[in-house]
N, C-alpha and C positions, 0 to 999 in steps of 0.2 A: 339151272345151268342153261336151259333152253331160252330163258328170258334174257340172259346175258348175250347169248349168240344172236338172238333176234335184235336186241338193242344195238349190237355191233354192226349188224347188217344194215340197219336203218341209218346209222352214222356214216357208213361208207357211201351212201347214196347222196350225201350232201345235206341231209336234214338232221339238224341237231336237236335232240329232245331237250325239254326244259330242265329236267332234273339231272341230266348227264353232263352239263357244262361244268368245267372245273372252277369257274368263277363263283358258282353257287355252293360248291363243296368246300372251298377254302376261302374263308372271309377273314379279313384282318381284324385284329382286336383294337387297334388304334388307327385313327385316320388323321392324316396331316391336314391342318386348316390352311387355306390359301393365304391368310393374313398373318399367321404365326409361323415361327421357325420350328417349334417343337410340336410333335403330334399330341393329341389329347384323346382320352378315352371316349368311346361312344356313349357309355353310360352317363357321362357328364351332360349330355344333351337331352336326356330323358327327364321329363318333369310332369308332375300331376297338374291337372286342370284346376283352376281356382274354384269352379262350381261343382266339383265332384261330390264333396260331402259338406255342404253348407249348413248342415243341421246344427253343428256346434261351433260355427265360426264366430258368432257373436258372444258366446259364453266362454267360461274358462274351461280348461282341460279337465277340471273336476267333474263336470257333467258327463263327459264321455267316459271317464273312469267309473262313475257310479252306474252308468248304463251298462257297461261291460260287466261290472260286478253283479248287477241285477239279473243279467242274462245267465250268468254262471250259477247264481243261487236258484233260479227257476229250473235249470237243467239238473242240478243236484237234488232239488225237491222232487222232481219227477222220478228220479232213481229211487228215492225213499218211498214215494207213494205207490210204486208197483207192489212191493211186498205188503205194504199196509192195506192196499185194496184187496189183496188176497186173504190176509189174516183177519182184518177187521172191516168187513164191508158195512157201510152205513152212510147216512146223509152227509156227515162231516167230511168223509173221504171222497164222496161223490162230488160235492161242491168244490173241494180242494183240487180234485182232478180237473174239473171243468175250468177253474181259474188258471191252473198251471198249464194245462194243454193249450188254452187260448193264448196265454202270454208267450209260451214257447213257440207256438206257430206264428205269432205276431212278430216277435223280436228276432228269433233265430232262424225261422223258416222263411216266410214270404217277405218279411222286412229286409232281410239281407239280399234276397234276389232283386228286390226293387232298388236297393242301394247300388248294387253292382251293375244293373242293366238298364235302368231308366235314367235318361239324361234330358236336361232342359227344364227350366223352372216350371212351366205350365204342366208338362208331363209329370214331373215329380209331385206337384200339388194334387193332380188328378189321381195318380197312383196311390199316394198316401191317404187321400180321402176314401178311395175304394178299399184300401187295406183296413182302415178304421171301421168302415161299414161291415166288411167281411168278418173282422174280429168281433164286433158287437153282435152281429147275427149269430156267429158261432157260439159265443158265450151265452146269449139268450136261449139258443136252441138246446144247448147242453143243460142249462138250468131248468128249462121247460121239461126236458126229458127226465131229469132227476126228480122234479116235483110231481109230474103227472104219470110217470111210468115207474119201472123197477129201479132205475138209477144205472149209472155207468158200471159200477162194480158187479152188480147182479146180472146186467146185460152181457158182460163179457163172460161171466161164469156160465150163463145159459148157452152162449155160443160154444164154449168149450165142452159142455156136458153132452151135446148131441153129436 
């Protein structure tokens, strides 16, 4: 209540705050165009950029569908590998976890962040190169850990046992 009184006292002095103006509170849903007689919706003017996702522009929509399906398969595989790692720890599950975690982090994690926030052809190429290098180093590091140490399953079991 004190904030409303304070806001009212500022408005009486001739200073109008930015968020108190009625023009910002009530916006029209349609806007009349100066060349047309009838108004049109604002959403009709919103369009996506041509270079937002140029990854699949040269190929068919089947490639995007297969990519989406692959992401979902890896996510479901990770759900199944959790109990398998607990019940049957071993090299097969360790290497499966290494591959699934790397693919999941590549596609669903950092790959989606890059798709959403990196724009410009040169920046996209640099970001994708960095992502491939990071994914390669991650997979190589997990495989190295599996081969030369106790493995992912037993390492997590050791963390929980202490």
